[in-house]
C-alpha positions as CSV (number, residue, x, y, z in Angstrom):
1,Q,0.3,36.3,-56.5
2,D,2.1,36.5,-53.7
3,L,-0.3,33.5,-52.2
4,G,-0.8,31.5,-55.2
5,D,-1.9,31.5,-59.0
6,V,-4.9,32.2,-60.5
7,I,-5.9,29.2,-63.6
8,D,-8.7,29.5,-65.7
9,G,-9.6,26.0,-66.2
10,N,-12.5,23.5,-65.5
11,Q,-14.2,23.3,-62.4
12,N,-13.3,19.9,-62.3
13,P,-10.2,18.8,-63.9
14,L,-10.1,15.2,-63.1
15,I,-13.2,14.3,-65.6
16,S,-12.9,14.4,-69.1
17,N,-15.9,14.0,-71.5
18,R,-14.5,14.0,-75.2
19,Y,-16.9,12.7,-78.4
20,S,-15.5,11.2,-81.6
21,D,-16.9,10.1,-84.9
22,K,-15.0,9.6,-88.2
23,T,-14.4,13.0,-89.2
24,V,-13.9,14.6,-85.2
25,T,-11.3,12.9,-82.9
26,N,-11.3,13.8,-79.0
27,R,-13.8,16.7,-79.1
28,P,-14.7,18.1,-75.5
29,A,-18.2,17.3,-75.1
30,I,-21.4,17.5,-72.1
31,V,-23.6,15.2,-72.3
32,L,-26.8,15.3,-71.6
33,A,-29.0,12.4,-70.5
34,V,-32.8,12.7,-71.0
35,Q,-34.7,10.4,-68.8
36,P,-38.3,9.8,-69.1
37,Q,-40.9,9.2,-66.3
38,P,-42.5,6.1,-65.8
39,G,-45.0,5.8,-68.5
40,A,-44.3,8.8,-70.5
41,N,-43.8,8.2,-74.4
42,T,-40.9,8.2,-75.7
43,V,-41.3,8.7,-79.1
44,Q,-43.5,12.0,-77.8
45,I,-40.0,13.2,-75.9
46,V,-37.6,12.2,-79.1
47,D,-40.0,14.8,-81.0
48,A,-40.3,17.1,-78.4
49,I,-36.2,17.3,-77.6
50,K,-36.1,17.4,-81.4
51,Q,-38.1,20.3,-82.2
52,M,-36.7,22.1,-78.7
53,M,-32.7,21.5,-80.4
54,L,-33.8,23.7,-83.0
55,T,-34.7,26.8,-80.7
56,L,-31.1,26.1,-78.7
57,R,-29.3,26.1,-82.0
58,A,-30.0,29.7,-82.6
59,Q,-28.7,30.2,-78.9
60,V,-25.7,28.9,-78.7
61,P,-22.3,30.1,-80.4
62,Q,-21.5,28.9,-84.0
63,S,-18.6,27.2,-82.4
64,I,-20.3,24.7,-80.3
65,Q,-21.5,21.7,-82.4
66,M,-25.6,20.1,-81.3
67,G,-26.3,16.3,-82.1
68,V,-27.9,13.3,-80.9
69,L,-25.9,10.3,-79.1
70,Y,-28.2,7.9,-78.9
71,D,-32.3,8.0,-80.0
72,R,-33.8,5.0,-78.2
73,S,-36.9,6.2,-80.5
74,L,-35.2,4.4,-83.4
75,T,-35.8,0.8,-82.3
76,V,-39.2,1.8,-80.6
77,R,-40.0,3.1,-84.1
78,A,-38.6,0.1,-86.2
79,S,-40.4,-2.6,-83.5
80,V,-43.4,-1.1,-83.4
81,E,-43.6,-1.3,-87.1
82,D,-42.2,-4.8,-87.2
83,V,-45.2,-5.1,-85.3
84,K,-47.8,-3.7,-87.6
85,F,-46.1,-5.1,-90.1
86,S,-47.0,-8.8,-88.7
87,L,-50.3,-7.9,-87.5
88,L,-51.3,-6.9,-90.8
89,L,-49.7,-9.9,-92.2
90,S,-52.1,-12.1,-90.1
91,I,-55.0,-10.8,-90.6
92,G,-53.8,-11.0,-94.8
93,L,-53.0,-14.5,-93.9
94,V,-56.7,-15.2,-91.8
95,V,-58.6,-14.0,-94.7
96,L,-56.9,-16.0,-97.4
97,V,-57.4,-19.1,-95.5
98,I,-60.9,-18.5,-95.1
99,F,-61.5,-17.4,-98.7
100,L,-59.1,-20.6,-99.5
101,F,-62.2,-23.0,-97.4
102,L,-64.6,-21.2,-98.0
103,R,-64.4,-20.4,-101.8
104,N,-67.3,-17.8,-101.5
105,L,-66.3,-14.3,-102.0
106,P,-69.0,-13.1,-99.6
107,A,-68.9,-15.6,-97.0
108,T,-65.3,-14.9,-96.4
109,L,-65.9,-10.5,-96.2
110,I,-68.3,-11.3,-93.7
111,P,-65.9,-13.6,-91.3
112,S,-63.3,-10.7,-92.2
113,L,-64.9,-7.7,-90.9
114,A,-64.8,-9.1,-87.2
115,I,-61.3,-8.3,-87.4
116,P,-61.4,-4.2,-87.7
117,V,-64.4,-4.4,-85.8
118,A,-62.0,-5.8,-83.1
119,I,-59.4,-4.3,-83.4
120,I,-61.8,-0.5,-83.2
121,G,-63.3,-1.5,-80.5
122,T,-60.5,-2.3,-78.5
123,F,-58.5,1.1,-79.4
124,A,-61.3,2.6,-77.6
125,V,-60.9,0.6,-74.6
126,M,-57.2,0.7,-74.4
127,N,-57.5,4.8,-74.6
128,L,-59.5,4.8,-71.8
129,C,-57.4,2.3,-69.9
130,G,-54.7,4.4,-70.8
131,F,-52.6,2.5,-72.8
132,S,-50.7,3.2,-75.6
133,L,-49.5,1.5,-79.0
134,N,-46.6,-0.5,-78.3
135,N,-44.6,-3.7,-78.9
136,I,-46.6,-5.7,-75.9
137,S,-50.5,-4.4,-76.7
138,L,-49.7,-4.8,-80.7
139,M,-48.5,-8.5,-79.5
140,A,-51.6,-8.8,-78.3
141,L,-53.9,-7.8,-81.5
142,T,-51.7,-9.8,-83.5
143,L,-52.3,-12.5,-81.7
144,S,-56.0,-12.4,-80.8
145,V,-56.5,-11.9,-85.0
146,G,-56.7,-15.8,-85.2
147,F,-59.6,-16.1,-82.2
148,V,-61.4,-12.8,-83.4
149,V,-62.7,-14.6,-86.6
150,D,-63.1,-18.4,-84.8
151,D,-66.4,-17.2,-83.4
152,A,-67.7,-15.7,-87.0
153,I,-66.6,-18.5,-88.6
154,V,-68.1,-21.0,-86.3
155,V,-71.8,-18.6,-86.5
156,L,-71.0,-18.3,-90.1
157,E,-70.5,-21.8,-90.6
158,N,-74.2,-22.6,-88.7
159,I,-75.9,-20.2,-91.2
160,V,-74.6,-21.9,-94.4
161,R,-75.7,-25.0,-93.2
162,H,-79.5,-23.7,-93.1
163,R,-79.1,-22.0,-96.2
164,E,-78.1,-25.2,-97.8
165,M,-81.0,-27.0,-96.3
166,G,-83.3,-24.1,-98.5
167,E,-84.1,-21.8,-95.7
168,A,-84.5,-17.6,-96.4
169,P,-81.5,-16.1,-95.6
170,L,-83.2,-13.8,-92.9
171,E,-84.6,-17.2,-91.1
172,A,-81.1,-18.9,-91.3
173,A,-79.2,-16.3,-89.9
174,L,-81.6,-16.7,-87.0
175,K,-81.5,-20.0,-86.8
176,G,-78.2,-20.6,-86.7
177,S,-76.6,-18.0,-84.2
178,Q,-79.8,-19.2,-81.9
179,E,-78.5,-22.4,-81.9
180,I,-75.1,-21.8,-81.7
181,S,-75.0,-18.6,-79.5
182,F,-74.2,-20.9,-76.3
183,T,-71.1,-22.2,-78.3
184,I,-69.7,-18.8,-78.9
185,V,-70.0,-17.3,-75.5
186,S,-68.7,-20.5,-73.7
187,M,-65.8,-20.2,-76.2
188,T,-65.0,-16.6,-75.7
189,L,-65.4,-16.9,-71.8
190,S,-62.7,-20.0,-72.2
191,L,-60.5,-18.0,-73.9
192,V,-60.6,-14.8,-71.4
193,A,-59.9,-17.5,-68.8
194,V,-57.0,-18.4,-70.0
195,F,-55.6,-15.0,-69.6
196,I,-57.3,-13.8,-66.5
197,P,-54.1,-15.4,-64.3
198,I,-51.9,-12.8,-66.0
199,L,-54.4,-9.5,-64.4
200,F,-52.9,-10.8,-61.6
201,M,-49.4,-11.7,-61.8
202,S,-47.5,-9.5,-59.5
203,G,-43.7,-8.2,-60.1
204,L,-42.0,-7.2,-63.3
205,I,-43.9,-9.9,-65.3
206,G,-46.9,-8.8,-63.8
207,Q,-46.0,-5.0,-65.6
208,L,-45.1,-5.8,-67.9
209,F,-48.1,-8.5,-69.3
210,H,-50.4,-6.7,-67.4
211,E,-51.6,-4.5,-70.7
212,F,-51.2,-7.5,-73.0
213,A,-53.7,-9.4,-71.1
214,V,-56.2,-6.6,-70.6
215,T,-56.0,-6.1,-74.7
216,I,-56.3,-10.1,-75.8
217,S,-59.2,-10.3,-73.6
218,V,-60.6,-7.4,-74.7
219,T,-60.7,-8.1,-78.1
220,I,-61.5,-11.2,-77.5
221,L,-65.0,-10.4,-75.9
222,I,-65.6,-8.0,-78.4
223,S,-65.4,-10.4,-81.1
224,G,-67.5,-12.6,-79.4
225,F,-70.4,-9.9,-79.0
226,V,-69.5,-9.1,-83.0
227,S,-70.1,-12.6,-84.2
228,L,-73.6,-12.6,-82.4
229,S,-74.4,-9.3,-84.0
230,L,-72.8,-8.1,-86.9
231,T,-71.9,-11.4,-88.3
232,P,-76.0,-12.4,-88.3
233,M,-77.1,-9.5,-90.1
234,L,-74.3,-9.6,-92.7
235,S,-75.2,-12.7,-93.5
236,S,-79.1,-12.0,-94.0
237,R,-78.1,-9.8,-96.0
238,F,-75.4,-10.8,-98.3
239,L,-74.9,-14.5,-97.6
240,K,-75.5,-16.2,-101.2
241,S,-76.6,-20.5,-101.7
242,A,-73.6,-22.5,-102.6
243,Q,-74.9,-23.7,-105.7
244,H,-74.2,-19.8,-106.9
245,H,-70.6,-20.6,-106.5
246,R,-70.2,-23.6,-107.1
247,Q,-69.4,-23.2,-111.1
248,N,-66.7,-20.9,-110.7
249,R,-63.6,-22.0,-112.2
250,L,-61.5,-20.7,-109.2
251,F,-63.8,-22.6,-106.5
252,Q,-63.8,-26.1,-109.0
253,V,-60.1,-25.4,-108.8
254,I,-59.9,-25.2,-105.6
255,E,-61.7,-27.9,-104.9
256,A,-59.5,-30.4,-106.5
257,G,-56.9,-29.1,-104.2
258,F,-58.5,-29.8,-101.4
259,N,-59.8,-33.2,-102.7
260,H,-56.2,-34.4,-103.4
261,L,-54.9,-33.3,-99.8
262,L,-58.0,-35.3,-98.3
263,H,-57.2,-38.5,-100.5
264,F,-53.7,-37.8,-99.0
265,Y,-54.5,-37.6,-95.6
266,E,-56.4,-41.2,-95.9
267,L,-53.7,-42.7,-96.9
268,T,-51.5,-41.7,-94.5
269,L,-54.3,-42.3,-91.6
270,R,-55.0,-45.5,-92.5
271,P,-51.5,-46.8,-91.2
272,V,-51.7,-45.0,-88.4
273,L,-54.9,-46.1,-87.3
274,K,-53.5,-49.9,-88.3
275,Y,-51.0,-50.3,-86.3
276,R,-51.8,-48.2,-82.9
277,L,-49.1,-49.5,-80.9
278,V,-46.6,-48.4,-82.7
279,T,-48.7,-45.0,-83.3
280,L,-48.6,-44.6,-79.7
281,I,-44.9,-45.4,-78.9
282,G,-44.4,-42.4,-81.6
283,S,-46.3,-40.4,-79.7
284,I,-44.4,-40.8,-76.5
285,M,-41.9,-40.4,-78.1
286,L,-41.8,-37.2,-79.8
287,L,-42.9,-36.2,-76.2
288,V,-40.1,-37.2,-74.8
289,L,-37.4,-35.7,-77.3
290,T,-40.2,-32.0,-76.9
291,L,-39.4,-32.4,-73.1
292,Y,-35.7,-32.9,-74.4
293,L,-35.2,-30.1,-76.8
294,Y,-37.2,-27.1,-74.4
295,S,-34.4,-28.6,-71.5
296,I,-31.3,-27.7,-73.8
297,V,-32.7,-24.4,-75.7
298,P,-31.1,-21.1,-74.7
299,K,-33.2,-19.4,-71.9
300,S,-33.1,-15.7,-70.7
301,F,-35.4,-13.7,-68.7
302,I,-35.9,-10.2,-71.3
303,P,-32.9,-11.8,-73.9
304,T,-31.0,-8.4,-75.4
305,E,-31.7,-7.4,-78.6
306,D,-29.7,-4.7,-81.1
307,T,-30.9,-1.2,-79.5
308,G,-27.6,0.4,-82.1
309,Q,-25.8,1.4,-78.8
310,I,-23.1,-0.7,-77.0
311,T,-21.2,0.6,-73.6
312,A,-18.0,0.0,-72.9
313,S,-17.0,0.0,-68.8
314,T,-12.6,0.5,-68.7
315,K,-11.0,-0.3,-65.3
316,A,-7.4,-0.1,-64.4
317,A,-4.8,-0.5,-61.3
318,Q,-6.7,1.1,-58.3
319,D,-3.4,3.3,-57.8
320,I,-3.7,4.4,-61.5
321,S,-3.4,8.6,-62.1
322,F,-5.5,10.6,-64.3
323,E,-3.4,11.2,-66.6
324,S,-2.2,7.8,-67.1
325,M,-5.7,6.9,-67.4
326,L,-6.6,9.2,-70.3
327,K,-3.7,7.8,-72.2
328,H,-4.9,4.2,-71.8
329,Q,-8.7,5.0,-71.9
330,Q,-7.7,7.0,-75.4
331,K,-6.0,3.8,-76.8
332,I,-9.1,1.7,-76.8
333,V,-11.1,4.6,-78.1
334,D,-8.5,4.4,-81.6
335,I,-9.7,0.6,-82.0
336,L,-13.2,1.8,-81.6
337,R,-13.2,4.5,-84.2
338,K,-11.4,2.0,-86.8
339,D,-14.4,-0.6,-86.2
340,P,-16.3,0.5,-89.6
341,N,-19.5,-0.8,-87.7
342,I,-19.0,2.2,-84.9
343,E,-20.4,5.3,-86.1
344,A,-19.8,7.6,-82.9
345,L,-18.4,7.3,-79.7
346,N,-18.7,9.1,-76.1
347,S,-15.6,8.7,-74.0
348,V,-15.8,9.5,-70.1
349,V,-12.9,9.5,-67.6
350,G,-13.1,10.5,-63.8
351,A,-15.6,9.6,-60.9
352,S,-18.5,10.7,-61.9
353,G,-22.0,9.3,-62.7
354,P,-21.4,5.9,-63.6
355,N,-18.0,5.5,-62.4
356,P,-17.4,5.4,-59.3
357,S,-13.5,6.5,-58.8
358,V,-10.6,7.9,-61.5
359,N,-9.2,4.0,-62.4
360,S,-13.1,4.0,-63.9
361,G,-14.1,5.0,-67.4
362,R,-16.8,4.8,-69.8
363,I,-17.6,4.5,-73.7
364,V,-21.0,4.7,-74.8
365,I,-20.8,3.7,-78.4
366,R,-23.6,4.2,-81.8
367,L,-23.1,1.7,-84.0
368,K,-24.1,3.0,-87.9
369,P,-28.0,2.0,-88.7
370,R,-28.6,-1.9,-88.6
371,E,-28.9,-1.9,-92.8
372,Q,-24.9,-0.5,-93.0
373,R,-23.5,-3.1,-90.9
374,Q,-23.8,-6.9,-91.2
375,L,-23.3,-8.1,-87.5
376,N,-25.3,-7.3,-85.2
377,A,-24.3,-5.6,-81.4
378,E,-23.8,-9.3,-79.8
379,D,-21.5,-10.2,-82.6
380,I,-19.5,-6.8,-83.0
381,I,-18.8,-7.2,-78.9
382,L,-17.1,-10.7,-80.0
383,E,-15.2,-9.4,-82.5
384,L,-14.4,-6.2,-80.5
385,T,-13.4,-8.1,-77.0
386,P,-10.4,-10.0,-78.4
387,K,-8.4,-6.8,-79.5
388,L,-9.9,-4.8,-76.1
389,R,-7.8,-7.6,-74.5
390,R,-4.2,-6.8,-76.2
391,V,-4.1,-3.1,-74.5
392,T,-2.1,-3.3,-71.4
393,G,-2.8,-1.7,-68.5
394,I,-6.6,-1.4,-68.4
395,Q,-9.0,-3.7,-68.9
396,A,-12.4,-3.1,-71.0
397,F,-16.3,-5.0,-70.8
398,L,-18.4,-4.4,-73.8
399,K,-22.1,-5.1,-73.0
400,A,-25.2,-4.2,-75.1
401,P,-27.8,-2.3,-72.8
402,A,-30.5,-4.6,-72.0
403,A,-34.1,-3.0,-73.0
404,I,-35.1,-3.0,-69.5
405,P,-32.7,-2.8,-67.3
406,I,-32.6,-4.8,-64.0
407,G,-30.8,-4.2,-60.5
408,G,-29.8,-1.5,-58.4
409,Q,-25.8,-1.0,-59.4
410,Q,-24.3,-0.7,-62.5
411,T,-22.2,-3.2,-63.7
412,N,-19.4,-4.0,-66.0
413,S,-21.4,-6.8,-67.7
414,T,-24.7,-8.4,-68.9
415,Y,-25.6,-10.2,-64.7
416,Q,-24.2,-9.5,-61.6
417,F,-23.5,-11.6,-58.1
418,T,-24.1,-10.2,-55.2
419,L,-21.5,-11.2,-52.2
420,Q,-23.2,-9.4,-49.3
421,S,-21.5,-9.1,-45.4
422,S,-21.9,-6.8,-42.6
423,N,-17.6,-7.3,-42.2
424,L,-15.6,-6.1,-45.4
425,Q,-12.6,-8.5,-43.8
426,D,-15.3,-11.8,-44.7
427,L,-16.0,-9.9,-48.6
428,R,-11.7,-10.1,-48.7
429,Q,-11.0,-13.5,-48.0
430,Y,-14.1,-15.0,-50.1
431,L,-14.6,-13.1,-52.9
432,P,-11.6,-13.6,-55.0
433,R,-12.1,-17.2,-54.6
434,L,-15.5,-16.6,-55.7
435,V,-14.3,-15.0,-58.9
436,K,-12.1,-18.0,-59.7
437,E,-14.2,-20.3,-59.6
438,V,-16.3,-18.5,-61.8
439,S,-14.5,-17.5,-63.9
440,L,-14.1,-20.8,-65.2
441,L,-17.0,-21.8,-65.9
442,P,-17.8,-22.1,-69.8
443,G,-19.9,-19.7,-71.5
444,L,-18.8,-16.9,-68.9
445,R,-16.3,-14.7,-70.3
446,G,-15.3,-10.6,-68.4
447,V,-15.9,-12.1,-65.3
448,D,-15.0,-9.4,-62.4
449,S,-15.4,-7.5,-59.4
450,D,-16.4,-4.1,-57.7
451,L,-14.6,-5.0,-54.8
452,Q,-11.1,-2.5,-54.9
453,L,-9.5,-3.0,-51.6
454,S,-5.6,-2.1,-52.6
455,T,-5.7,1.2,-53.3
456,P,-2.7,2.9,-52.6
457,Q,-3.8,5.6,-49.0
458,V,-1.7,8.4,-46.9
459,Q,-2.8,8.4,-43.5
460,V,-2.8,11.2,-41.1
461,Q,-2.3,10.4,-37.3
462,V,-2.3,13.6,-35.1
463,D,-0.7,13.2,-32.2
464,H,-3.1,15.1,-29.5
465,D,-0.7,15.7,-26.8
466,K,1.6,17.7,-29.4
467,A,-0.7,19.3,-31.0
468,A,-2.4,20.7,-27.8
469,T,1.0,21.8,-26.9
470,V,1.2,24.1,-29.4
471,G,-2.7,25.2,-29.1
472,I,-3.5,23.1,-32.8
473,T,-6.5,21.1,-32.5
474,A,-7.8,18.4,-34.5
475,E,-10.4,20.3,-36.2
476,Q,-8.0,23.1,-37.9
477,V,-6.0,20.2,-39.1
478,Q,-9.2,18.6,-40.5
479,K,-9.4,22.1,-42.3
480,T,-5.9,22.5,-43.3
481,L,-6.5,19.0,-45.3
482,S,-9.7,19.9,-46.7
483,A,-8.3,23.6,-47.7
484,A,-5.4,22.2,-49.6
485,Y,-6.9,18.7,-51.3
486,G,-10.7,19.1,-51.0
487,S,-11.0,21.1,-53.8
488,S,-13.4,24.0,-52.1
489,Q,-14.9,26.6,-53.3
490,V,-13.8,29.5,-51.7
491,S,-16.3,32.6,-54.3
492,T,-17.6,33.5,-56.8
493,I,-17.1,36.0,-59.5
494,Y,-20.4,37.1,-61.1
495,T,-20.4,38.8,-64.7
496,P,-23.1,40.4,-66.5
497,N,-23.8,36.9,-68.7
498,N,-22.2,35.1,-66.0
499,Q,-20.6,33.4,-63.1
500,F,-17.4,31.4,-62.2
501,Y,-16.3,29.5,-59.2
502,V,-12.9,30.4,-57.3
503,I,-11.8,26.9,-56.2
504,Q,-8.8,26.5,-53.6
505,E,-6.2,23.6,-54.6
506,L,-3.1,22.9,-53.8
507,K,-0.7,23.6,-57.2
508,P,-0.5,20.0,-59.4
509,E,2.4,19.0,-58.4
510,F,1.8,18.8,-54.7
511,L,-1.5,17.3,-55.3
512,K,0.6,14.1,-57.2
513,D,3.5,13.3,-55.1
514,P,2.1,11.5,-50.9
515,T,5.3,13.2,-49.4
516,A,4.0,16.9,-50.0
517,L,1.7,16.6,-46.8
518,S,5.3,16.9,-45.0
519,L,5.1,20.6,-46.3
520,L,2.1,21.9,-45.0
521,Y,1.7,23.9,-42.3
522,V,-0.8,24.0,-40.1
523,Q,-1.9,27.4,-38.1
524,A,-1.8,27.5,-34.6
525,N,-4.4,30.0,-32.7
526,G,-1.8,32.4,-31.8
527,G,-1.2,32.5,-35.6
528,K,2.0,30.2,-35.5
529,M,2.7,28.3,-38.1
530,V,3.3,25.0,-37.4
531,P,4.7,21.9,-39.7
532,L,1.8,19.3,-40.5
533,S,4.6,16.6,-39.6
534,A,5.8,17.9,-36.0
535,I,2.4,17.2,-34.9
536,A,1.3,14.1,-36.5
537,T,2.5,11.1,-38.5
538,I,2.3,10.5,-41.9
539,T,2.4,6.4,-43.7
540,Q,1.2,5.4,-46.5
541,T,-1.0,2.4,-46.3
542,V,-3.5,1.0,-48.9
543,G,-7.9,0.6,-48.5
544,P,-10.4,0.4,-50.0
545,L,-11.0,2.8,-52.9
546,T,-15.1,2.4,-52.9
547,V,-17.5,0.1,-50.6
548,N,-20.9,-0.7,-52.3
549,H,-23.3,-1.2,-50.2
550,L,-26.9,-3.5,-50.7
551,S,-30.5,-2.9,-48.7
């Protein structure tokens, strides 16, 4: 107690991590982020973590609450369910279209059976390749449904033609499939050839669509095999003559509808064939209009989606203190907590993780389930941005996390532009001009730079001659400054259930005042204490807070 005060506190008091929701405000929290390895199954990982949390719950004190801040598997499950519904819907529509044109239940079932057989066969190949059921593979299956029935319908149509010529079912199936086999093979291979270039694409696009190309190619190949094997076999056993169904009332109603449709097509086709020049000019105008619409349609590499999460990056003046940063960020948190679309949030202040310095903060926002709110994530950002801009002394940048993060650096905005130079002074000169010009571009908001070169600094210049006179080296000065301001661990206290670090630093009132440097003493070799101001010049200046490097 003669040397200093012993304080039972946090290991790093310059980091604040707080959790808030509708019932809890600014409760201290520890956030454990789980990052899956490449190729891992997000849904399986989340299920395993939730199972593990039940065990951990029984081991922690009751005063500690455990919960999930953000569950990425929720959007994955929802998107997969949506794609599965689209797959089933496309299968139903394809079968319905086949039935409307064939008006024959057995004839409809024969090509329809090619769909489940081809999909099940594709599942087997996907399992061998180590693929999983995800949005990409399910999208490939959805698109391939139409391709699957094409071959079977062509084979069935030719078999029906032979049946209408009076041939027996088995003979019609053999002749019909034999005549059309070369056409089926050529159709199948030509469709697969379309997706072969995707297999050899490199980069991120190639990685994304590799499973897509393999899945849809395998499905098409299996459908071609099924159309030349299963379809003729079923046709020889279950296909009945067309006369058997023409007495059906439903057949007559649908046939009448097709006749009206055919008559309408004839009426519209006559003027098109009569005025061929007008038709050609109209086609060219449609082509030009299509190209124009394509040029003005908004495009993006990977569009943002509503994953139920928004992140907010906060930034204050470079000379702000940690306590002042906490107060400013709390104003942002108070505004966010009042929004009816937000369920909970986690606020972090201090140099840790993605926050490079004390003047930066981060807020992870969990939105309410989609069915409980009217606005999507982008609309919520547009609504909150003007409110947060009214808070003085701090800037807040909101963005919805990308489904696939791209870029090597953490940024405040969705898009980033890198200005690189080997000379820091060049960046100091040209970066403000670039930011100013970019801010004038329409459609951009929240333009910011991560170059911070005006941070207050204290520079200690040792006079080596004076220091040598009193027996002090530059290394001793460095050790003294490190002991005072470096928060170094000097010891560890061990207990039966835990261990505590003993961290040495100056009292808070000396840490906040740069003039306190003149009160420091350096121990000379003989044990004599020499004021730091006697052997060094202490000046206050400005310099870079952080310098990002890009290789």
